[in-house]
Every structure is written in C-alpha cells, then in structure tokens.
C-alpha positions in Angstrom: 67.2 -17.3 -56.8 65.3 -19.3 -54.2 62.3 -17.3 -54.0 61.9 -17.5 -57.7 62.1 -21.5 -57.9 59.5 -21.0 -54.9 57.3 -18.9 -56.9 57.8 -20.7 -60.1 56.8 -24.1 -58.1 53.6 -22.6 -56.6 52.7 -21.2 -60.2 53.3 -24.8 -61.7 51.5 -26.4 -58.7 48.3 -24.1 -58.9 48.1 -24.7 -62.7 48.2 -28.7 -62.2 45.9 -28.1 -59.7 43.5 -26.1 -62.0 43.9 -28.7 -64.7 42.4 -31.5 -62.4 39.3 -29.3 -61.7 36.0 -30.7 -63.2 33.2 -28.3 -63.5 29.7 -29.9 -64.0 26.5 -28.5 -64.6 23.4 -29.5 -62.2 21.3 -32.2 -63.4 18.5 -31.1 -65.5 15.0 -32.5 -64.5 12.5 -32.8 -67.0 9.1 -32.4 -65.3 6.6 -34.6 -67.3 3.6 -32.9 -65.8 4.5 -29.5 -66.4 3.3 -28.8 -70.2 3.6 -32.1 -72.1 0.3 -33.6 -71.5 -2.3 -33.0 -73.9 -4.6 -30.0 -73.2 -7.3 -28.0 -74.7 -7.1 -24.3 -75.2 -9.8 -21.6 -74.8 -9.4 -17.8 -74.4 -5.6 -18.5 -74.2 -6.0 -20.7 -71.2 -5.2 -24.3 -70.6 -7.6 -26.7 -70.0 -7.2 -30.5 -69.0 -9.3 -33.4 -69.9 -12.5 -33.2 -68.5 -12.8 -29.6 -68.0 -16.0 -28.1 -69.0 -17.0 -24.7 -70.6 -19.6 -22.8 -71.5 -19.9 -20.9 -74.7 -23.0 -19.0 -75.2 -25.7 -21.1 -74.0 -23.7 -24.5 -75.1 -21.6 -26.7 -72.7 -18.4 -28.1 -74.0 -16.2 -30.8 -72.7 -12.1 -31.5 -73.3 -12.0 -35.0 -74.5 -9.8 -37.3 -76.7 -9.9 -35.8 -80.1 -10.1 -39.4 -81.6 -12.0 -42.1 -79.5 -9.5 -44.9 -80.1 -6.3 -42.7 -79.0 -5.2 -43.3 -75.3 -2.6 -40.7 -75.4 -3.4 -38.5 -78.3 -4.7 -34.7 -78.8 -7.5 -33.4 -76.8 -10.0 -31.2 -78.3 -13.7 -29.5 -77.5 -16.8 -31.6 -77.8 -20.1 -30.8 -77.3 -21.2 -31.9 -73.6 -23.6 -34.7 -73.4 -26.9 -33.4 -71.8 -29.4 -36.0 -70.4 -32.7 -35.7 -72.0 -36.0 -35.1 -69.6 -37.3 -38.6 -69.0 -34.3 -40.5 -70.0 -31.7 -42.1 -67.5 
C-alpha cells in the first residue's frame, strides 16, 4: 500500500511540475536589410540603387521611380552620359 501511495504521489508531482513548464519559441529577428529595401530587377537578379547595367549599347541606372519620393520604388533609367565639350 505504501508503494502505491509513493507511486501515486510521484505521478501527481510530475504532473504538477509539468503544468508549470512554459515553452517559448526563440525570438524572431526581422533583418530589414534582407529583402525589404527597394531594388531593380534584370535577368532574374536584384540590383540596388545606383547600379549600372548595359543592355545592347545603352547604359541604364537603377534610380528612384519618382524623383519626389524618398523611399519609393526603383526602376531603370537611361544613364546620363556627358556630351563631349560639356562639363
């Protein structure tokens, strides 16, 4: 009888101990610089602001889509070349 009470007591204590256990997930870190910044795409590749590519004989630069937006979308624009004799 005593062994039965000890087993019952151990079972109750282990159940109560398990009830106080709190499981938490590891914190989620949001890395802002990993894909949320605006980019330009060409040939399935990502290009950041200021990147220059050549398509045929023409140069393109990745810049703001709208000049008045500070944090808007980016798009490809013709690269401004200096003409000869002009500063």
